[in-house]
C-alpha positions as CSV (number, residue, x, y, z in Angstrom):
1,M,-7.1,-5.8,-20.4
2,G,-3.7,-7.1,-19.3
3,T,-2.7,-4.1,-17.2
4,Y,-6.1,-4.4,-15.3
5,V,-5.6,-8.0,-14.7
6,Y,-2.2,-7.3,-13.2
7,L,-3.9,-4.6,-10.9
8,L,-6.8,-6.7,-9.9
9,T,-4.5,-9.8,-9.0
10,T,-2.4,-7.3,-7.0
11,M,-5.6,-5.8,-5.1
12,A,-6.7,-9.4,-4.4
13,F,-3.4,-10.1,-2.8
14,F,-3.1,-6.7,-0.9
15,G,-6.7,-7.4,0.6
16,S,-5.7,-11.0,1.9
17,A,-2.6,-9.6,3.0
18,F,-4.5,-7.8,6.2
19,A,-5.8,-10.8,7.8
20,S,-2.6,-12.8,7.1
21,S,-0.5,-10.2,8.5
22,K,-2.6,-9.7,11.5
23,V,-2.1,-13.5,12.4
24,V,1.8,-12.9,12.3
25,V,1.7,-9.6,14.4
26,E,-0.2,-11.8,17.3
27,S,3.1,-13.8,17.6
28,M,5.8,-11.3,17.5
29,P,6.3,-7.4,17.4
30,H,5.0,-5.7,14.3
31,Q,8.4,-4.2,13.2
32,V,9.8,-7.9,13.1
33,A,6.7,-9.0,11.2
34,A,7.2,-6.5,8.6
35,L,10.9,-7.2,8.4
36,L,10.1,-11.1,7.7
37,R,7.5,-10.2,4.9
38,F,9.8,-7.8,3.0
39,G,13.0,-9.4,3.7
40,G,11.6,-12.9,2.3
41,G,10.1,-10.7,-0.4
42,A,13.7,-9.0,-1.3
43,V,15.1,-12.6,-1.4
44,I,12.6,-14.1,-3.7
45,L,12.6,-11.1,-6.2
46,A,16.4,-11.2,-6.0
47,L,16.2,-14.9,-7.2
48,F,13.8,-13.7,-10.0
49,L,16.1,-11.0,-11.3
50,I,19.0,-13.3,-11.1
51,I,17.2,-15.7,-13.3
52,S,16.0,-13.1,-15.7
53,Q,19.3,-11.6,-16.0
54,L,20.7,-15.0,-16.7
55,R,18.3,-15.3,-19.8
56,S,18.7,-11.9,-21.1
57,R,21.0,-9.3,-19.7
58,G,19.5,-5.9,-19.8
59,E,21.0,-2.4,-20.0
60,P,22.8,-1.5,-16.7
61,L,21.1,1.1,-14.7
62,T,22.5,4.4,-13.9
63,R,23.2,5.5,-10.3
64,Q,20.3,8.1,-10.5
65,Q,17.9,5.1,-11.5
66,V,19.4,3.0,-8.6
67,L,18.7,5.8,-6.0
68,R,15.5,6.8,-7.3
69,A,14.2,2.9,-6.9
70,A,15.7,3.0,-3.5
71,G,14.1,6.0,-2.6
72,I,10.6,4.7,-3.6
73,G,11.4,1.4,-1.7
74,L,11.8,3.7,1.3
75,I,8.3,5.1,0.7
76,G,6.3,2.1,-0.4
77,V,8.0,-0.8,1.5
78,F,9.8,0.8,4.8
79,M,7.5,3.9,5.6
80,Y,4.2,2.1,4.4
81,N,4.8,-1.0,5.9
82,V,6.1,0.4,9.5
83,L,2.6,1.9,9.7
84,F,0.7,-1.0,8.2
85,F,2.1,-3.6,10.9
86,W,1.8,-1.0,13.5
87,G,-1.8,-0.4,12.8
88,L,-2.3,-4.1,12.9
89,S,-0.9,-4.4,16.2
90,L,-3.6,-1.9,17.6
91,A,-6.6,-2.6,15.5
92,P,-8.4,-5.2,13.6
93,S,-7.4,-5.9,10.0
94,A,-10.8,-5.2,8.8
95,D,-10.4,-1.5,9.6
96,G,-7.2,-1.4,7.8
97,S,-8.7,-3.1,4.7
98,V,-11.1,-0.4,4.4
99,I,-8.9,2.6,5.5
100,V,-6.0,2.1,3.3
101,P,-7.5,1.3,-0.2
102,V,-10.5,3.9,0.0
103,L,-8.6,6.6,1.4
104,S,-5.2,6.3,-0.8
105,P,-7.0,7.3,-3.8
106,V,-8.5,10.3,-2.3
107,F,-5.0,11.5,-0.7
108,T,-3.5,10.7,-4.5
109,T,-6.2,13.1,-5.9
110,I,-5.6,15.8,-3.3
111,V,-1.8,15.7,-4.4
112,L,-2.4,15.7,-8.1
113,I,-4.9,18.5,-7.8
114,G,-2.5,20.4,-5.5
115,F,0.3,20.1,-8.3
116,R,-2.1,21.3,-10.6
117,Q,-2.1,18.1,-12.9
118,E,-5.9,17.2,-12.5
119,R,-8.7,19.6,-12.3
120,P,-10.4,20.6,-8.9
121,S,-13.9,20.5,-10.3
122,A,-16.9,20.9,-8.2
123,R,-17.7,17.1,-8.5
124,R,-14.3,16.0,-7.3
125,L,-14.2,18.7,-4.6
126,I,-17.6,17.3,-3.3
127,G,-16.1,13.8,-3.4
128,L,-13.2,14.4,-1.6
129,S,-15.2,16.2,1.3
130,T,-17.6,13.4,1.3
131,G,-14.9,10.9,1.6
132,L,-13.1,12.7,4.3
133,A,-16.4,13.1,6.3
134,G,-17.1,9.5,6.0
135,A,-13.5,8.7,7.4
136,V,-14.5,11.0,10.5
137,I,-17.7,9.0,11.2
138,F,-15.6,5.8,10.8
139,F,-13.0,6.9,13.2
140,I,-15.8,7.9,15.6
141,G,-17.3,4.3,15.3
142,A,-14.0,2.8,15.8
143,S,-13.7,4.8,19.4
144,D,-17.1,3.7,20.3
145,G,-16.5,-0.1,19.2
146,G,-14.5,-3.0,21.1
147,G,-10.9,-2.0,21.6
148,G,-11.7,1.8,22.6
149,S,-8.7,4.3,22.2
150,R,-6.4,1.6,21.2
151,R,-8.5,0.7,17.9
152,L,-9.0,4.3,17.1
153,E,-5.0,5.0,17.4
154,G,-4.7,2.0,15.2
155,D,-7.0,3.3,12.6
156,V,-5.1,6.7,12.7
157,I,-2.0,5.0,11.9
158,Y,-3.8,3.2,9.0
159,L,-4.7,6.6,7.6
160,L,-1.0,7.6,7.5
161,G,-0.3,4.5,5.7
162,A,-2.9,5.4,3.1
163,V,-0.9,8.8,2.9
164,A,2.4,6.8,2.2
165,W,1.1,4.7,-0.4
166,A,-0.5,7.5,-2.3
167,L,2.8,9.2,-2.3
168,Y,4.4,5.9,-3.4
169,S,1.9,5.6,-6.4
170,I,2.7,9.0,-7.5
171,A,6.4,8.9,-7.2
172,S,6.5,5.3,-8.9
173,K,5.8,6.8,-12.3
174,N,9.1,8.6,-12.5
175,V,11.0,5.4,-11.4
176,L,9.4,3.1,-14.1
177,K,10.7,5.3,-16.9
178,G,13.8,3.6,-18.4
179,I,13.7,0.6,-16.0
180,D,11.8,-2.5,-16.1
181,P,9.2,-3.4,-13.3
182,L,11.3,-6.5,-12.0
183,R,14.5,-4.4,-11.6
184,A,12.3,-1.6,-10.0
185,T,10.6,-3.7,-7.8
186,T,13.8,-5.6,-6.5
187,Y,15.8,-2.6,-5.8
188,G,12.8,-0.7,-4.2
189,T,11.9,-3.7,-1.9
190,T,15.4,-4.4,-1.2
191,A,16.1,-1.0,0.0
192,G,12.9,-0.8,2.0
193,A,13.8,-4.3,3.7
194,V,17.1,-2.8,4.6
195,G,15.3,0.0,6.3
196,L,12.9,-2.4,8.2
197,L,16.1,-4.3,9.2
198,L,17.6,-1.4,10.9
199,F,14.1,-0.4,12.4
200,A,13.4,-3.9,13.8
201,T,16.8,-4.8,15.2
202,P,16.0,-3.7,18.8
203,A,12.8,-5.8,18.9
204,L,14.6,-9.0,17.6
205,P,15.9,-10.4,21.0
206,S,12.3,-10.2,22.3
207,V,10.9,-12.8,20.0
208,H,10.6,-16.5,21.3
209,W,11.4,-18.3,18.0
210,V,11.0,-21.6,19.1
211,T,7.5,-21.0,20.3
212,V,6.3,-19.1,17.1
213,P,3.3,-21.3,15.8
214,T,3.6,-23.1,12.4
215,T,0.5,-21.2,11.2
216,T,2.6,-18.0,11.7
217,W,5.4,-19.2,9.4
218,L,3.0,-20.3,6.8
219,N,1.6,-16.9,6.7
220,V,4.9,-15.3,6.7
221,A,5.8,-17.5,3.6
222,Y,2.5,-16.7,2.0
223,L,3.1,-12.9,2.7
224,A,6.6,-12.9,1.3
225,V,5.5,-14.7,-1.9
226,G,1.9,-13.5,-2.7
227,P,1.3,-10.1,-1.2
228,T,4.9,-8.8,-1.5
229,A,7.1,-10.4,-4.3
230,I,4.2,-10.9,-6.7
231,A,1.9,-8.3,-5.9
232,Y,4.4,-5.4,-5.9
233,L,5.7,-6.7,-9.4
234,F,2.2,-6.7,-10.8
235,Y,1.6,-3.4,-9.3
236,F,4.6,-1.9,-11.3
237,R,3.7,-3.5,-14.1
238,G,0.2,-2.2,-14.1
239,L,1.5,1.2,-13.2
240,R,3.5,1.7,-16.3
241,N,0.4,2.0,-18.4
242,V,-2.1,4.0,-16.2
243,S,-2.2,7.0,-14.1
244,P,-1.5,7.0,-10.3
245,S,-5.1,7.9,-9.7
246,T,-6.3,5.2,-12.0
247,A,-4.2,2.7,-10.3
248,T,-5.1,3.6,-6.9
249,M,-9.0,3.6,-8.1
250,V,-8.5,0.0,-8.5
251,M,-7.7,-0.2,-4.9
252,F,-11.5,0.0,-4.2
253,T,-11.7,-3.7,-4.9
254,V,-9.3,-4.3,-1.8
255,P,-11.9,-4.1,0.9
256,I,-14.0,-6.7,-0.9
257,F,-11.0,-9.2,-0.5
258,G,-10.0,-7.6,2.8
259,V,-13.1,-7.7,4.6
260,A,-14.2,-11.2,3.4
261,C,-10.7,-12.6,4.8
262,S,-11.0,-10.7,8.0
263,V,-14.6,-12.2,8.6
264,A,-13.9,-15.6,7.4
265,F,-10.7,-16.4,9.1
266,L,-10.5,-13.9,12.2
267,G,-14.2,-13.5,12.8
268,E,-13.7,-9.5,12.8
269,S,-16.6,-7.1,12.4
270,F,-17.3,-3.7,12.1
271,T,-19.5,-1.2,14.5
272,T,-22.6,0.2,12.9
273,P,-21.2,3.8,12.6
274,Q,-18.1,2.3,11.1
275,F,-20.2,0.4,8.5
276,V,-22.0,3.7,7.7
277,G,-18.6,5.7,7.5
278,G,-17.1,3.1,5.4
279,V,-20.2,3.2,2.8
280,I,-19.9,7.2,2.8
281,M,-16.2,7.1,2.5
282,L,-16.3,4.9,-0.4
283,S,-19.1,6.8,-2.3
284,G,-17.0,10.1,-1.9
285,A,-13.8,8.4,-2.9
286,L,-15.4,7.1,-6.1
287,L,-17.0,10.6,-6.9
288,A,-13.5,12.1,-6.5
289,V,-11.5,9.9,-8.5
290,T,-13.7,8.7,-11.4
291,N,-13.9,10.4,-14.7
292,A,-10.9,12.6,-13.8
293,R,-10.0,15.0,-16.3
294,K,-6.4,16.5,-16.6
295,K,-5.9,20.1,-16.8
296,R,-3.9,20.9,-20.1
297,L,-0.8,23.0,-19.0
298,P,2.1,24.0,-21.0
299,E,4.2,21.9,-18.7
300,E,1.9,18.7,-18.6
301,S,4.6,16.6,-20.0
302,A,6.9,17.3,-17.3
303,A,4.3,17.2,-14.5
304,P,4.8,13.6,-13.5
305,D,8.5,14.0,-13.2
306,R,8.3,17.2,-11.3
307,I,5.8,15.6,-8.7
308,A,7.5,12.4,-8.0
309,S,10.9,14.1,-7.9
310,E,9.5,16.7,-5.3
311,I,7.8,13.8,-3.2
312,S,10.9,11.7,-3.3
């Protein structure tokens, strides 16, 4: 039960992050917005880690463990959030709160089937096809709705973000072996934040810091603490005890939180084709990832390590 509490709390934070991040990117370049969120999150996690180490010093990490944690951070923090904030600068946050959490489990399942860790049953293949068909309808609706090609471009970038998150969820299973979640999260977030700093440096001079609204800074603070430091730590804790496809399946609750925040705080809405496509996409994704059965292979015990190492 505790595992799912961690994961559900994470998804509530993730859902709210779409609308909150949209507020931030309206006041500054998306590269800088991503840096502030995860730079702040890295500092908070480092403080948590220092306090934890003062209370109980654990075993020192090996060089390989540190490099693996950093590599995961480059996928789940740097790569994902470059795409996440870029998408937010072009499309409504409500679009992202549907595309990313619904399609991430689909892509996770595709990768696991591709590596023969899960069975490509008829039910799963139908679900994957249905989910992808719903995504096509959703994107057509985006091009016909407000925002035109700009909104469609943002939704495609959200799609790439969903791929990045799927890879992060799978590869993270390897990192969690032999390393506690706080240290794994801290090292990964710090590595990702360094990548974001390098990426955002050219855009920093364009920010008029004195004119940034107070509401923007409040949202930056919230993003650093809740959807970053706490949420990523909780996600790692939950991921220790469940499979990647199960963890990403809990992401189906993110649209509930995300759309509610986008509508309530930003007044956003969907076009009719987007709503229909979203429902089809969710139905197909649920069909594809629920009641998964692993294919029993002689090398099954080594499969997660092999997949994670090949991705990272």
